[in-house]
C-alpha positions in Angstrom: 110.5 -19.8 82.1 112.6 -17.8 84.5 113.2 -20.6 87.1 114.6 -23.0 84.5 117.2 -20.4 83.3 118.4 -19.4 86.7 121.9 -20.5 87.8 122.0 -22.0 91.3 124.9 -22.3 93.7 126.3 -25.7 94.1 126.0 -27.3 97.5 129.7 -26.6 98.3 129.1 -22.9 97.6 126.2 -22.6 100.1 127.1 -20.9 103.4 127.6 -23.1 106.5 124.7 -21.9 108.5 122.2 -22.4 105.7 123.7 -25.7 104.8 123.3 -27.0 108.3 119.7 -26.0 108.5 119.0 -27.5 105.0 120.6 -30.8 105.9 119.0 -31.1 109.3 115.5 -30.0 108.1 115.6 -32.1 105.0 117.0 -35.5 106.1 116.7 -37.8 109.0 120.2 -38.7 110.3 119.8 -42.4 109.5 119.1 -41.5 105.9 122.4 -39.5 105.8 124.2 -42.3 107.6 123.2 -44.5 104.6 124.5 -41.9 102.1 127.8 -41.9 104.0 128.0 -45.7 104.5 131.5 -46.7 105.1 132.6 -43.2 106.2 130.8 -43.1 109.6 132.1 -45.7 111.9 130.0 -46.9 114.7 132.4 -45.7 117.4 129.5 -45.6 119.9 126.2 -47.2 120.4 124.9 -43.9 121.6 122.5 -42.6 119.0 123.1 -39.0 119.9 126.9 -39.5 119.2 126.1 -41.2 115.9 123.6 -38.5 114.9 126.0 -35.7 115.7 128.9 -37.4 114.0 126.8 -38.1 110.9 125.6 -34.5 110.5 129.2 -33.2 111.0 130.6 -35.5 108.3 127.8 -34.6 105.9 128.5 -31.0 106.5 132.3 -31.6 105.9 131.7 -33.6 102.7 129.4 -30.9 101.3 132.3 -28.4 101.2 133.8 -30.1 98.1 132.7 -31.6 94.8 132.5 -35.3 95.4 129.9 -38.1 94.8 128.2 -37.7 98.2 127.8 -34.0 97.9 126.5 -34.2 94.3 124.0 -36.9 95.4 122.8 -34.8 98.3 122.5 -31.8 96.0 120.4 -33.8 93.6 118.1 -35.0 96.4 117.7 -31.5 97.7 116.9 -30.1 94.3 114.4 -32.9 93.7 112.8 -32.7 97.2 112.6 -28.9 97.3 111.8 -28.2 93.6 108.6 -26.3 94.4 110.4 -23.9 96.8 113.2 -23.3 94.3 110.7 -22.5 91.6 108.6 -20.2 93.9 111.7 -18.3 95.1 113.2 -18.0 91.6 110.0 -16.3 90.4 110.0 -13.6 93.1 112.1 -10.5 93.2 114.4 -10.0 96.2 112.1 -7.4 97.9 109.2 -9.8 97.7 111.3 -12.6 99.1 112.5 -10.4 102.0 108.8 -9.7 102.9 108.0 -13.4 102.6 111.0 -14.2 104.9 110.0 -11.6 107.5 106.5 -13.1 107.7 107.4 -16.8 107.4 105.7 -19.0 110.0 108.2 -21.3 111.7 105.4 -23.5 113.1 105.5 -25.5 109.8 108.5 -27.7 109.9 107.8 -29.2 106.6 108.9 -26.2 104.6 112.0 -25.1 106.4 114.5 -27.2 104.5 113.0 -26.2 101.2 112.9 -22.5 102.0 116.5 -22.5 103.2 117.7 -24.5 100.2 115.9 -22.2 97.8 117.3 -19.1 99.5 120.8 -20.4 100.3 121.4 -21.7 96.8 120.1 -18.6 95.0 122.9 -16.6 93.3 121.1 -13.3 93.0 122.6 -10.1 94.5 121.2 -9.2 97.9 120.5 -12.7 99.2 123.1 -12.4 101.9 120.9 -9.8 103.6 117.8 -11.9 103.1 119.5 -15.0 104.5 120.8 -13.0 107.5 117.2 -12.0 108.3 115.9 -15.5 107.9 118.7 -16.9 110.1 118.0 -14.3 112.8 114.3 -15.0 112.8 114.9 -18.7 113.0 117.3 -18.3 115.9 114.9 -16.1 117.8 112.1 -18.6 117.2 114.2 -21.5 118.4 115.4 -19.7 121.5 111.9 -18.7 122.5 110.8 -22.4 122.1 113.5 -23.4 124.6 112.5 -20.8 127.2 
């Protein structure tokens, strides 16, 4: 099967914007805090500070090959397997059309879609990712207005 043979980017090879979206959409910060136990110090009782610090440290650790990044990569591959398989069976022009019509109202799929797109090694995915990031940014800004 095509999806089983396809090489995927490792988590430390995924671009920063995609990685941040994947991590934020796929994990609650407390779950990540547990993954990084011992790394994140409770320097504040303010949950917003702990949440921000946790996501920043996870992002930082995902830029290299280490036990935490490999663990997160395993969890992402496991959680988002159906999105990886779906994307790997489509051609880039089909994926671009799918991205251009993606409904951001469904939060459940955002992490999976971004992980499948961001970790795909095929040529032309930089353009597809740029379109997806732009659409997500526009959607988020409109929600705030």
